[in-house]
N, C-alpha and C positions, 0 to 999 in steps of 0.2 A: 094731290096737295100734301105737302109735308105737315106733320103735326107741330104744335107749339113746342113739344119736347124736342123734336128733331131740329127745329129751327134754332133752338138755344139762343134766342135773341136777348140781348141785354143792352141796357142803356147806361152810359156813363156821362156825367156832366163834370166839367172842371170845377174846382173849388170856387173859383171866382165867377162861375156861370158864364164864361166867355165863349164856350162852344158846347156842342152836343154831338154824341156819337152813338150810333146804333150798329150792332154787329150781329150777323146771322151765320151760323154754320149751315151750309146748304144740305139739301136732300142727299141721302146716302148714294143715290145714283151718280152724283158728281164727286164721290170720294176718289182721291188721287188726281183729280182734275182741278177743283176749286177748293181752296182752304177755307175761305170765308168771303162774305160780301158785307161791305161796310157803307154806312151813310155818315157823312161828316158835314156839319154846318157851324159856322162861326156866328155868334149872336151878339157880339160887341166889338167895337173898334179896338185895334191893337196890332202889335207886330208879333206874329207867331213864327217860331223858328225851331226846326227839328232836324237832326242828323240821323239818317238811316245808314246802317252798316251793310256791307256786302251780304246779300241774302239770296235765297233761292225762290223768291217771289217775283212773278211777272204780273204787274198790275195793269188793269184796264180802268182808267179814270174817266167818268162821264160827268162833266161839270155843268152847273146851271147858273153860275154867278161869276165872280172874279177869278182870274187864273192864278195858279201858283207860280212862284219864282223858284226854279230848280237848277242847281248847279252840280254837275258830276265831278266830284273830287275838288270842288272849289266853292266859294261863295257865289251865288247867282248874280248876274249882272242885269242891266236893263233889258237886254235882248233875250233873256232866259225865262220867258213867260209862257206857260203852257196851261191850257184849259182842259179840253177833252183829248186824251191820248192813251197810248199803250207804251210801256217801257220794258225793254229787254233786260237781261242780266247785265250787271256791271260789277266788276271786281274792285270796288272801292267805296268810299263814303259818298252819300248823296245828301246835299244840303237843301232843305225845303223851307221856303218862307211864304207866308201869306199875311194879309193885312186887315183881317176882320170881316171880309166879305166873301169868303169861300163857301161853296156848297156843292157837294158832289156825291155820287155813288161810286164805289171802287170795288171791282171784282178782282180778287187775288188768285191767280192761277199758279199751279206747280209748273215747272219747266216742261214736263211731259204733257200736261194738260194744255198748256199754251200752244204747243206745236200743233195739236189736234184742233184746237178752237180757231186759231188764226189761219190755219191751212196755208202756211208759207214758211220758208226757211227762217228760223228764229235768229239766224245771223243778221237778218235785215233789221232787227230791233236791238241788237247788242249795242251797249254803250250809248243809247239814244232814247229820246222820246219821239214817237211817231204819232202825228195828229190823227184823230178819229176817222176822218173821211179817207185818209190814205191807208189806214190799216184795215178798216171794215167797209169802206165805200158807202153806198147809199143805205145799206142795211144798218150800219152804225149810226148814221145821221137820223134815220127813221126811229131807231131805238131811243136816241137822245130826246127826240121830240115827244115820243110816247111817254117816256119817264117824266119829262118836264110837265106834261099835261095830266099826270096822275098825282093827285094831292095827298093820298094816303101812303105812308112809307112802307107799311106792310105790303100793300099792292105793288109798290115799286120793287121791293125785294122779289116778290113773286114774278113780276115781269122780267126782271134781269135774269133770274134763275131759269125761267122758261126759255128765254132767248139763248142762253148758253146751252141748255139741253137740246134745243132744236138744231143748233149748228153742229153739235157733236154727233147727232143722229146721222148727219150727212158727211161726216168727216172720215178720213182714212185713219186706220189704226197706226200707231207708231211702229216702225220696224222692230221686230222682236229683238234683234241684236242690240239696237240702241237702248231699248227699254231695259234689257238685261244688264248692259254695261252701266247705265245710270243707277239701277237698283243696287248693283254691286258696289259702286262707289258710296252710295248712301249707307248701305248696310255696314260697310267697313269703317264708317266715320271718316272717309277720305284717305284711308291708309293703304288700300289695296294698290298694288303696283300696276301702272298702266300697261306695262309690257305683258303682265299676266293676263289682263283683260283681252288684249290683242291676240295673244297666243290661244286663249280659249275660244275666241271667235274664228281663228284661222285668218286673221287680217294682219296687215302690216300696221305699225304704229301710225304711219302717215295716213293710211286709209281710215283708221279709227278716228284720228284727230279731225280730219276733214268731214267725215260723215257725222260725227258727234257735234261738231260746231254748227253744222248746217241745221241739225235737228234741235239742239238745246240752246245754241247761241254762244256757248263758250266751249273750249276743248276740255277733254277729260282731266287734264292736269289742273286747269283753272277751276273747274268744278270741285276737284278734290281739295284745293286750297280753301275755297269758300266753305265747304263742309267741315274741314278741320277747324277753321276759325270759329264757326258757330258752335261746334262741340266744345272747344276750349272756353269760349265765352260762357256757355251754359254751365260747365263744370266750375268755373270761377265763382259762380253765384250760389254754389251749394256749400253751405257751412263755411268752415275756415279752410281755404284751399291754398296749396303751395304751388307757385308758378312753375317751379322746376318739375314737380310731379305731374302737373297738367301737361307741360311740354312733352314729357316722356310718354304719357298716356295717349296723347293725341298724335304722336308720330313725328314731332319736330326734332331736328337734329340736336338742339339744345335750347336753353331759355332765350338766348340772344336771337335765335331763328324765330321763335314765337313772337318776340317783341317786334321784329322787322315785319312779320306778317300782319300783326295788329296795326302797325303804322300804315301799311299799304291798304288794308281792307277796311279799316275803321277810321284812319286818320289820327289815331291817338294811341298812347301806350296802354298796355293791359291794366295797369294800376289806375290810370285816369278813368277808364271805362267802368271798372268795378266800383270806384268811389262814387261815380255819378249814378250808378244803378240804384 
């Protein structure tokens, strides 16, 4: 059992009291696999809208109430409703809407952790939301029922964490070559050359791209773009930052290149994002 210190659970309520959120950092045994586990519940009618930018999070959402409306790179339509699902990596903005009746648990995986947990090619989840019974079968549906029948949220967190830990105990390890390539891209901030990674592995660039996409969900080039974007966004929020300097520091050809990448991966210009932050 993780201690309260290890759980690092905190509760946030909106200023208007329209929703509540609980967040737990999981046990250290899940380090590098799960970043956090969240509970979210809306407590008043309303229209909630949020845009998430391209990230390295692979979420598993288990819903107990109304579905979310989710649009990949667009405003969601009437047919874009999802309740319990897993979502793969997407190199673009994701628009999420709800209407006052949402309630869910969300487990956020790293790309390496998701491949082990779901035990399937992550390319099957890329750019899509896959419903719970398709991605986890009867195990997933049984988990949803057990979570729904557990009234205490601390116990729900424990149950979700135990479920992930149990599946990982039976999962295959990520191929060492893919793990090394992924870590190399992360450590370099997305600046390492893909040809250098392939050369170090003794692989062709095509073999690297196919194997990487199968395991992670996107190719190494796309992953590098997402990593660079998130690093640039983080730097822009530190004191007074100059976009030309950030572009150079993050490996963009020039500031115009950075702006194009922000439009692709966030749907907005760098200035618009930092003003909103």
